[in-house]
N, C-alpha and C positions, 0 to 999 in steps of 0.2 A: 504494500500499499504505499502510495507516494503522493505527495502534493502537488497539485499541477497549476493551479491560481487560486486568488482571493478576489472576490468581486464585493463591492460595497451594496450591490442591488442582489435581493434573494432570488428574483425572478429570472435574471440571466444566470445566476450560478446553477440553479434547478433546470434551466433550458439548458446549457451546456451539457450537464451530467444525463440528461434525457437523450440528448444527441449522442453522446459518447456510448451510452448503453444501447441505442438502437443499432449503432455500427458494432457491435460485438465487442465493445470495450467497457464493462461495468466500471460505474463511478458512483460516489456518493457525494452528498453536501453536509457540511457540519457548521454550525454558528461559532464565530469566535470573535469577541471585542467588537460587535455592531459590525461584522463582515460574515460574508461566508465562503468556506473555503471548499474547492471541488477537488476531490480526492481519487486517483486513479487506482484501483484494486489490485491489479497486475502491473508488476514493472515493465513486462515485455511490451506493454502497450505505451509505454511512455512517449518514444518518439513520434508514433501516430498521433496520439493525444494532441502532442504539442503542436501539430500540423493542423488538426482540426480547431485547436484553439487560435491559432494566427487567423484563420478564415473566419472564426467566430468574432474575433474583436473588430475585424473591417466592417463586417455587418450582421449583427447578432439578428436583425429582424429578416434576414433573407429567408424566402419561402421555404430552402430545403432545410433549415434549422426550426423553423416555427411548425412544420409538418413531421418533425420528429416525435411530437407527443402523440401523434396518430399512430406511427409506425411503431412506437413503443407499447401502445395500448393494444393494439392488434397482435403485436409479438406476445404480449401476456395473456391475450384471449387465446390465443394458440397454443401457449405452453401450458395454461389451466386445462383447456379441452383435451391436451394429450395426455397429461397427469390423470385427468379423470377417466379417460378410455383404459389407461393402464392399470388403474386401480378397480375399473369394473371388468376388465378382462381377467385380473388376479383373482377377484371374487369368485368369477364364474368358474375358472379352473378349479378352484378350491372346493367349490359346489360339485362340480363335476367328480372330483375325486373321492369326497367325503359324503355325497347326497345318496338318496335312493334311488331306485331305477328310474323313477320320474324325471332324475336329472342326468343319469349317466346314458341310459339307452332307452329312452321311452318308445322310439318308432319299433324297435325289437319286440317290447311287451305289447305293444296295441296290435301288431300284426297277428302275434299269437293270439291275443284276445278277440281279434275279428276272426280268426279263424276257428277258434273253438265256439264262438257264438253262432257261426254259420251252420255248424255241425249240429248244434242243439237245435237250432230253428229249421233246419232243413230236413231233419230225420224223422220218420215214422218210427217212433222207439216201440211200439206195440207190436209192428210187424217185425222190426228188427230183434225183437226177442223171442219170436216163434221160431220153432225149429230147435236141434242140438249144435248149434252154431258156435265154434270155439270163438272166432274173432267177430264180433258185432258188425254189421254193415252200417254204415251212416250216408246221410245226404241222399236217402232213399225214397224221399216223399216227392213223387212226381207231380202231385198236386199244387206243391207249393210255390208261390209267387216269386219268393226270392230265389229259389232254385234256379228257376227257369230265366231270371233276370242275370245272373252269374255265369251261366255258360258262355263259351266263346261265341256260340250262335245260338239264336233262339230256337227253342223245339218247335217243330212242325206240328201244325194241327192235325188231329185226328177227325176222320169223316167216317160217321157212321154208314154203313151199307149193310145189305143183307148178307154179305160175305165175310163181314167183320169189318172192323175200324181199320181204315187205310190212312197210313201219315202222308200228310200233304206237305211237301218240303220242297222250297226252291233250290235252284242250282247253288252248291257252295260258293261263295265267293268273299274273299277278303275285303274288295272296293263296296260289295252290298253292305257289309257292316259298317263301313265308314259312311256310305251315303244315308243310312239309317239314323246317323247320330248318335249310336248307342255305343261311344267308343270306349267306355269304362268295361266292354267285354273284353278289350285286349289284356286287361289287367286281373279282373275278377276271378278267373277260373282258379288262381293260387290259392283261394280262401275253400275252396271245394275239396272234402276228402272224404273217401268211399268205405272205408271201416276204420275202426278204432286204432290199430296198428299203423294205418298209412299216417294220420294225424299226428300220432304219438311219435313216431321217428322222424317225421318232416319238422315237427315243432322243436324236437330236442336239437336237430340239427341248426335249426334257423337260431334259437337261443345261444348254442355255444358260438357260432360263427358270425351271427348277427350283432350282439353286444361287443365283442372284438372291435369290429369295423365301425360301428357306430361312436363307441367310445373315442378311437383314434381318429377317425376323420370328420366327426360331427355329424348330427343328427339329419341335416338337410342335405348333405353328400349322401349319406346312405339312405335316404329316402329316393333321391333321383338313381343311385345305383340299383336298387330295388324295383323301381317301376321300368327301368332300362331293361333290366334282366327278365320281369315279368312278361312286357311285352315281345322280347325276342324269342323267348322259350314258347310262349303261346302261338305266337305267329309260326313259329317253325313246325309245331306238332299240327296246327290246322293245316298248314301247306301240305305237310308230309302225308296225312291221311286223306286229304282232298286230291293229291297228285297220285299216290300209289293204291289207294284203298277207296276208289270212288262210289262203292255201294255203301260204305260205312257213314256214319254220322260224323263229319271231322271234329266238330265243335263239343262232342261229347266226352271230354276229358276234364283232370283238375287235380289239383295238388300243389305244394309249394315246392317240389323236389327241383324242378327246373330253376327256381330261383336258389335253392341251394347248392346246388352243382354249380352256380354261377357264381354264388360267393366262394367256393372252393377254389375254382378256377382264378377269381381274383386275387385270393388271398395267396395262392402259388406264386402266380407272376408278379404281385407286389414284393414279395421275399425275394424273389430272384432279381428283379430290376431296381428295387429302390428300399432295401433292406433298412435304411437310416430311418425310414418311417414306422418301424417296430412293428408291421404287419407279416404275417407269413402262417404256413402251417405246417404242423410236423409230417414227416416223411410218412410214417405209418398210418397217419390218418388220411393223408392224398392216395395211398397204395390202397388202402379199404375203400375209398370212394371210388376210386377207379374201377378196382374189383367188382365192387356192387354194380357199377353201371353196365359193367360188361355183362355180368350175371343176367341183369335185367333184359339186355338185349339179347342174350341168347334164351330167352323165355323162361327161366328158372322160377320165375314169379308170377307167371300169367301175364295178361294184358296189362301193359304198363305204357305210359306215354313216354317211349324212348327219345324221340325226336326232341321234344322238352328237354330232357337231361342233355343232349348232346348238344343243343343249340345253346341252352343256358350256360353250359361249361365252357364253349368255345367263345361266347361273348364275354365271359367273366374274364377268361384269359385275356382277351383283347383290351378290356376295359383297365385290366390290372396293369397291362403293359405298354398302353397307350402313348406315356409321357417317354418311355424308353425309345419307343418306336420312331415317335415325332423327333425326337432329339437326334436321330440317326438320319432321318428322312429330310428334315429342315436344311442342312448344310446342301444335300443334293440338289434340292430344289432351288436354293438361292443360285447355285452355281449353273443349273441348266438355264434360269432365267437371266442370270448374266451374260451368258453365252449368245442368248438369242438377241439380246440388246446389241451385242458387239457386232453379231451378223448384219 
């Protein structure tokens, strides 16, 4: 701290201190024997401060000096806003570490809650309990309006004839679903599960995988990831059945497993391409998941939406590796565009 100059006028002393502070040279004013002394807080600023003092003495009322108060106020306001944002971020991070599930991974638990609620509301429990079934069927109430609204494609109407009920169904088409305005159908099949074991295993994987990703990447990024994986896996399954099994109803499927396999692929690629983010999946879990997918494709567990599994897994891998892919492609694209301009 070094004395810079003594003013008989307090206004000029404060104005010079503001000018210096606004130019990143902190200064203070102290009263002394009916005068006001301007002090430079950092000796390294002494020479630069003397140059400002010389200009200030020539014309202390110059606009560049009188505007210093506005500049200083703006700097203080920005500093206060930055400090408040930092404190808020610190509190939010502490909440995420120490809070309950509603602060750490709310979307994961809400997805599980919706899936369970759909099973409860769309199941004819009286019919499900009949017979000697080891595994109770769920989402079996074909009269449920909610069930019909959640399928990828609206179920066809049944026309009563003397020869029995004949289903009336239009030609399967992804564009027809879009034109109908019922775009939620590209997502909602993930909430349908057709027996107790189906929902149990899917929710177990979703909880284990989802809360890790949501906690690390944030809720909104996680929700966006879920939506992309849901749409990709559902469209993949619909297109596969529509193309290769035209006699079957392509929209008659459901389950969170396409999303689960997408989360597995996402974690796998994140661990390989961006391990600094703290995401990844143990090798034994990855091997188990791929083995399970192959067994399903081989028909070991009956009719399963295998296309949803494969497309979800590939989509998750791409999303997990996209930043690494872009970092490798970007220099090539820039080089190609530069060559075109030179040509």
